Each structure stands twice: as C-alpha cells, then as structure tokens.
C-alpha positions in Angstrom: -25.8 40.6 -79.8 -26.5 38.5 -82.9 -28.6 35.9 -81.2 -30.0 34.9 -77.8 -27.3 32.1 -77.6 -24.5 34.7 -78.0 -26.1 36.8 -75.2 -26.4 33.7 -73.0 -22.7 32.8 -73.4 -21.5 36.3 -72.9 -23.5 36.8 -69.7 -22.5 33.3 -68.4 -18.8 34.2 -69.0 -19.1 37.5 -67.1 -21.1 36.3 -64.2 -19.4 32.8 -63.6 -15.6 33.0 -62.7 -13.4 30.1 -63.8 -13.6 26.9 -61.6 -9.8 27.0 -60.9 -10.0 30.6 -59.7 -12.8 29.7 -57.3 -11.0 26.8 -55.9 -7.7 28.8 -55.4 -9.7 31.5 -53.6 -11.5 29.0 -51.3 -8.2 27.3 -50.4 -6.5 30.5 -49.5 -9.4 31.4 -47.2 -9.1 28.1 -45.6 -5.4 28.4 -44.9 -5.1 32.0 -44.1 -8.5 33.0 -42.8 -8.7 33.6 -39.0 -4.9 33.3 -38.8 -4.6 34.6 -35.2 -6.8 31.9 -33.6 -5.1 29.3 -35.6 -1.6 30.4 -34.5 -2.8 30.4 -30.9 -4.1 26.9 -31.1 -0.8 25.7 -32.8 1.3 27.3 -30.0 -1.0 25.7 -27.3 -0.6 22.3 -28.9 3.1 22.7 -29.1 3.4 23.7 -25.5 1.3 20.7 -24.4 3.5 18.4 -26.5 6.7 19.8 -24.9 5.2 19.5 -21.4 4.3 15.8 -21.9 7.6 14.8 -23.4 10.1 17.0 -21.5 10.7 14.3 -18.9 10.7 11.4 -21.3 13.5 9.0 -20.4 14.2 10.6 -17.0 15.4 8.1 -14.4 14.5 8.4 -10.7 15.5 6.3 -7.7 13.1 5.5 -4.9 13.0 3.2 -1.9 10.0 0.8 -2.0 8.9 -0.9 1.2 8.5 -4.7 1.0 5.1 -6.1 1.8 3.9 -9.7 1.6 0.8 -11.7 0.6 -0.2 -15.3 0.3 1.9 -16.6 3.3 0.8 -20.2 3.9 -1.6 -20.4 6.9 0.6 -22.9 8.7 3.6 -20.5 8.7 4.5 -17.5 10.7 6.8 -14.8 9.3 9.8 -14.3 11.6 12.2 -12.0 9.7 12.7 -10.4 6.3 15.9 -8.9 4.8 15.8 -6.2 3.5 12.7 -4.3 4.6 12.8 -2.1 1.4 14.4 -2.3 -2.0 15.9 0.5 -4.1 14.1 0.8 -7.5 15.2 2.8 -10.5 12.2 4.1 -12.4 12.0 5.5 -15.9 9.4 8.3 -16.3 7.8 9.1 -19.7 5.8 12.3 -19.0 6.0 15.5 -17.0 2.3 15.2 -16.3 2.9 12.2 -14.2 3.7 13.0 -10.5 7.2 12.2 -9.3 7.3 8.6 -8.1 8.8 9.9 -4.8 5.5 11.4 -4.1 3.6 8.1 -4.6 3.1 5.0 -2.5 5.3 2.6 -4.5 5.7 -0.8 -2.8 7.0 -4.2 -3.6 4.1 -6.7 -2.8 6.0 -10.1 -2.8 4.1 -13.4 -3.1 5.0 -15.9 -0.4 2.8 -18.8 -1.5 5.8 -21.0 -2.1 7.6 -20.1 1.1 8.5 -23.1 3.4 9.6 -23.4 7.0 13.1 -22.1 7.5 15.1 -19.7 5.3 13.8 -18.8 1.9 15.3 -16.6 -0.8 12.4 -15.2 -2.6 12.8 -13.5 -6.0 11.2 -10.1 -6.6 9.4 -9.9 -9.9 8.9 -6.7 -11.8 5.0 -7.1 -11.8 5.1 -7.3 -8.0 6.2 -3.6 -7.8 3.0 -1.5 -8.0 3.7 1.4 -10.5 1.5 4.2 -11.9 0.9 4.4 -15.6 3.7 6.0 -17.6 6.4 4.7 -15.3 8.6 1.5 -15.9 11.3 -0.2 -13.9 14.8 0.5 -15.2 16.6 -1.5 -12.5 16.5 -3.0 -8.9 19.2 -2.8 -6.2 18.6 -6.5 -5.6 16.4 -9.2 -7.1 15.9 -11.5 -4.1 14.9 -11.0 -0.4 15.7 -13.3 2.6 12.5 -14.5 4.3 12.7 -16.6 7.6 9.5 -18.4 8.4 8.6 -20.8 11.3 5.8 -23.3 11.8 2.7 -21.7 13.4 1.3 -23.5 16.4 -1.6 -23.1 18.8 -1.4 -23.9 22.6 -3.4 -23.5 25.8 -1.3 -21.4 28.2 -2.1 -20.7 32.0 -3.1 -17.1 32.9 -1.7 -15.4 36.0 -3.1 -12.3 37.6 -0.7 -9.4 37.2 -0.5 -7.6 40.5 1.4 -4.6 41.8 1.9 -2.9 45.2 0.6 -4.3 48.4 -2.7 -4.7 50.2 -3.3 -1.8 52.6 -2.9 -2.3 56.4 -2.8 -5.8 57.8 -4.6 -7.3 54.8 -2.8 -10.1 53.0 -3.5 -11.7 49.6 -4.9 -15.2 50.0 -5.3 -15.8 46.2 -6.0 -14.2 42.9 -7.9 -16.8 40.7 -8.4 -16.2 37.0 -11.4 -17.4 35.1 -10.8 -19.0 32.7 -7.5 -20.3 34.0 -6.0 -20.8 30.5 -6.2 -19.0 27.1 -5.3 -20.1 23.6 -2.3 -18.5 22.0 -1.0 -18.7 18.4 2.4 -17.9 17.1 5.8 -19.3 15.7 6.6 -22.6 17.4 9.9 -21.2 18.9 8.2 -18.2 20.5 5.1 -20.1 21.8 7.4 -22.7 23.5 9.3 -20.1 25.4 6.2 -19.3 27.6 4.3 -21.4 30.2 2.0 -18.6 31.2 0.7 -15.2 30.3 -0.4 -12.3 32.6 -3.4 -10.1 32.8 -3.3 -6.3 33.0 -2.0 -5.0 36.3 -4.2 -5.0 39.4 -3.2 -2.4 42.0 -3.6 -4.2 45.3 -3.3 -0.9 47.3 -6.8 0.1 46.1 -8.4 -3.2 47.3 -10.1 -3.3 50.8 -12.0 -6.6 50.6 -12.7 -9.6 48.4 -13.5 -8.5 44.9 -14.0 -9.5 41.4 -12.3 -7.7 38.5 -12.0 -7.9 34.8 -8.7 -7.6 33.1 -7.5 -8.2 29.5 -4.7 -10.8 28.9 -1.5 -9.3 27.6 0.7 -10.9 25.0 4.3 -11.4 26.2 5.7 -11.1 22.7 4.7 -9.1 19.5 4.9 -12.5 17.6 2.5 -14.2 20.0 -1.3 -13.6 19.6 -3.8 -14.3 22.3 -7.0 -15.7 20.7 -9.3 -14.0 23.2 -10.9 -10.7 22.7 -13.0 -10.3 25.9 -11.4 -9.8 29.3 -10.9 -12.6 31.9 -12.3 -12.4 35.5 -9.9 -12.1 38.4 -11.3 -13.0 41.9 -9.1 -11.4 44.6 -9.5 -12.9 48.0 -8.0 -11.2 51.1 -7.5 -12.2 54.7 -5.7 -11.2 58.0 
C-alpha cells in the first residue's frame, strides 16, 4: 500500500458491504424467514374470517312471544291478539348462536293504552335481539289489546264446605272472620261476583264446635284477592 489512507480505504471496502446489499438481505430474511409459522398463522386467520362471515346475510324466522310493560295502573289487561309474532332475522356471523336457541321476545310498551280495544304498533327496538342480528321483517306490525278499567271492591266471604257432619250432628253455622275481603280486577269480572269462598272444609271430620283457618280462593284468574293470610272459620254444630 502506498499510504495509510489507501490501506484504510481498501480495508473499509472489503469489510463493509454496500448499503443496498445489506438492506436487500434484511428484507428477504424478514419476508421468508420462519416461513412455516408464518404460513400457519395466515391459514388460521383465513379460517377465522371464513367462520365469521360464512353466515353473513342468512335469514332465519322465529316466533317471538309478546310481553308487555308500562300498562297504566288504572287498567287491567283482558285479551291480546296475537300472543306471538313471526320475526325474520338477518344474522351476520357464524359465531353467533342461532336466534332459535335464544329467548327473543317482543316487549311492547302499553303506556298509551286506553280502556277498550287498542291497536298497538310493534316497534323494532321493542324486540330484544343479540348483537350481530337485525330484523329483516315482521309478520304483522300491530297487535290488538283489550283493556278494562280496574276496580277494587269488598266482597263477602262464604265458608266452602263439603260432605256432611257425622251421625245426628247438624251444621248450625259456619261464620267467617273477617266476613269480607278486598278484591281487585277488571270491572266486568269483579261485578260478576257477590261473594268468594274459602278452601274446602270437610264436615265429616268435625265432631264438635271448632275454629279453622282457610285461605280465600279467587273465583277467576283475572280477579285477585288482596289478602295473603287465611281467614278464620268458626264451625258451630248442634243436634
């Protein structure tokens, strides 16, 4: 070498490869290094994507029962038609369970219902749906709701008896305490009854004057007795 500078340049050229060559080598290693794990990850991601989107746009039909909320306190629900509605649902992912396996209901707001016959519109937001499912159609958009005015009345209580007293005994009286109870229900149902009965008392098991406790029975599913505790029934016998 003629000088230290020439030696330095020669050694630098030999020991330091060109910048472009280093970059190319690094990029290749990044792309093709560990090719097997990278291909496995790519195939896994592709499979997940196909799984998620394979049911995209599928339409299913389910029957959703109709339930109600916000019925005015002064009204009693008499009848609703229909009791369930047919809903067409669009599903966007295979990861979502089938709507037929879910509890999908139409929860209708009755806050604007009035006494008599009401035609209530079913809104899309009143149908409870899981994420990833939308409504594609409804079999009907309204339901028929019949409501009556709710009233409260005092009604007499009668002891409910079966069979006969044994031997020569006869029933002198079966007095109920309290003699009346408060009932609640639709006006046309409450006004049908002048009295309600207690649970049955088997007279064949009675040998003398006795005091029993029995619950008051409602004569109609639409009529509610506003008393939780039993009434007392005093059975008096004689000869």
